[in-house]
N, C-alpha and C positions, 0 to 999 in steps of 0.2 A: 617898682623903679626898677626901672630896668640896671642891670651890671653897670653896664659904661656911664653909664648917669651919675655912680658915686666915685668921681675921680680924686687926683690929688690932692686937689682943694679942703675936700673932705677928711681924707684918709691924713691930711695935715691937723684939723680942726679936731679931729679925734683922739690924736697923738698929741695934744696938749690937754695938762692937766689941772690949767688955772681958769677955763671957763666954767661958769655956772654953767647946770645942764640946761635950764629953760634957753639961756642964751645961746648954748650951742645949738640946740635943737634947731631953734630962731635961723642962726647965721648959716646951717645945711640948710635946711627948705628954703631960704630965700636963694642960696645957689643952685641947689639941684631945682627948684622951680624956672631959674632964666639962666641955666645950662643947655645945652645944643649936647654936650656930653651925650649917648646914651640914647638921642632921639629916634627910636623904630617905630613908636607906633604911628604910624602914617600910611598915606595911600592901600595899597591892598591889604598890609597889616592890618587898616581900622576893621574892615570889612571879614576879613578872617577873624578877629579879634572878637566882634560882635556877633560873630555866626555861634562863635563856641560858644560866649555865654550863654546863649537865647536858648544852646541846645543841651545846657550840663542835663546831666538827669536828675530828676524832681523828688529822687529818694535821697539823693546826697543833700539840694539844695534848692531852694525858689528863689531866682534871683529877681528881685522886685527892681530895681534901678542899677544905671552904672554910667559911668563918664568916662571916655576913654582919654586919656593927655596924651600928649608927644612921646614923657617918657615914663611915666606908670597910669594907673586905675582905679576909681574908685567904684567901687561894688557894695551896695546896700541889696542885702539877702538873708533870708530865713532859712538855717542850718536844720537838717535832718540828723545830722550825723555829728559826730565829735568836729568844732571846728577847727583845729589842727588839721585833722584828715581832708577839710573842707578847704582848705588852700591850699593845702600838698595839691590835690586833685586840677583845681584852679592852676595856682604858678606850675605845676606840671607839664598839664596837659598843654597850656598857653606857649611854656617853652619850648615842646619839642613844634607846634605848628609853626611858630616864629622861625626857630633856629631852621626849621627846613626850608622855610620863603625863604630865609637871607642867605641859603647855601652856607650856614656855619657848623660846626660837627665838634665834639668834643667836650669834657668838663667844663662846667662853667662858662663856654661861648656866650649864653645869654643867659645868665642865673637872671631870677627876677627875686626882690628881696622883699 
């Protein structure tokens, strides 16, 4: 998910202690799937994202399939190194490319969760 897609609605839900975990996750997913906040993955960003995923070093992972949504990405892959390092490389690489395209700078300007 893009950082901006986790807006104040989600922050308020997370602050509530009386919501069952499954219900909380369902409400957050419903909101994020329909929210227009953090919708960056469109236009030229889709092409940049697609090209990045298709060119990932195969010593890191093999990308089998992916689906680019407006504010998040689904990736099916076979990992060749520790999964945390695979995710770090994908998220970091995409954040760098997308920040550059959007002209954003500074820590946390386009974090991917």
